[in-house]
N, C-alpha and C positions, 0 to 999 in steps of 0.2 A: 427538529430530531426526529422524526419517522422517515425523512428521506436519508440519514445516515443510517439507521437499523438497517433498511432495507438493501443499503449501498455495502453495508458491512457484512451481511448475510449474502451475495449475491458475488461481493469479491471471496468471500469464504471459500465458496460453491466454486467460483472457476479454479481456487486455488489450488485446492483438490483435484479438482480437472485436469488443468494445469499441469499440476504434479503426477498423475497417471498419465498425462498422455507423454511427457519427458520421459518418464522411466520405460514404459511400453513402446511408445513407439519412436524416438528417436536413438535410444540406443544403437549403437551399432549403424545409424546412419549421419548422422552430426560426431564430431571429432571430441574428445571426451574437454577439451577447456568448455565447449558449446557446454555441452551436460551441466555441467557446474556450475558454469554461466545461468542456465535455465534456473537450476536447482536455487542459486540467489534471488533470482526474480520471485520464483513461488514463498521462499521463506518470506520476503518481504511483504508480499504481498498479504501473506497470512497474518502475518502479525501486524499490518494496518489495518485487516480486515476486522481484526480483533476492535484495535484502537479504534476506529470509528465506532461500533458499538458498545464500547467504551465511553465514547462521543455522546451519543444518542441516550444510552441510561444518566451520565449525570447532567444533561440539559433534562430531563424528566424529573429529575433528583430535586427533592425540596431543598436538601445542602445547597447544592451551584444553581441550579436551573439552567434557563436558558440566557446566558451570557454572549453577550457578540465574539468573545476571542473564542466561545467553544463553536462557537458557527465556524470561526475562521479555522478554529485547529480540523475541524471537518473534511472543510474543502482542499486544503494544504496537503491531511493524508491522502486523501483523494487523489488532489492532483500528484502528488507524486505515487500513487500506484502504478497511475498513467504512466507518466513521465518514467519512472526508474525501472518497472517489473516490465511495463509495453515496451521500452529501448532494448532492453535486452532480451527480452523476449525474439525481438525481430532482429538482434545478435543474433544470437543463436540457431536463428533460421534462414539467417541469408548471411553470414558471416561480413555484414558489411562495417569493418571496424569503426567507421566515423560517427556511427551511432554511438559508439562508447564518452563522443563530448556531449549527447545531452544527458547520459545520465546522470550525471551528479547534479542536475540543476531536481532533479527529482531526488536525489538523495537532501538536494536541502529542503525543499517543503515536506520530506516528512522531519527534519529537523525543526522547521520552523512551526509544525502542528502540534511538537510535543512543547515548544516555545511557551503556542498559547495555552494546550491545557496549565501549564503551570502557572499562566499568569492567570488564569480562570479560578481554580482552587486557592490560587494566595488573597483572591478579590473578594472570595465566597468566604473562606474560613475564615 
């Protein structure tokens, strides 16, 4: 639970920093489509940072508690941030289009993470 709270906070911090970097340092240096791609990466990183914090709160809650499915949810969201957002960040900076083939793996990890939250809630409530 502590791990996911810290991971969520660190990723939230990084999402804000990367968002500012993209807005101030990349404008005029990369094509507009790559700025949009960068912003997508920032948004998904922030959404799932909040998701990680929610997982930590749910794990500490008497209502749901530390279920294995919540553990999976946290790790899948974290993997999704690294793979989805990470590949989009690198794509934006390098223009290496083959990285677009990796991005959906992170998207599937995000989806699976939310499915695990649903499973945890259905077991507990």
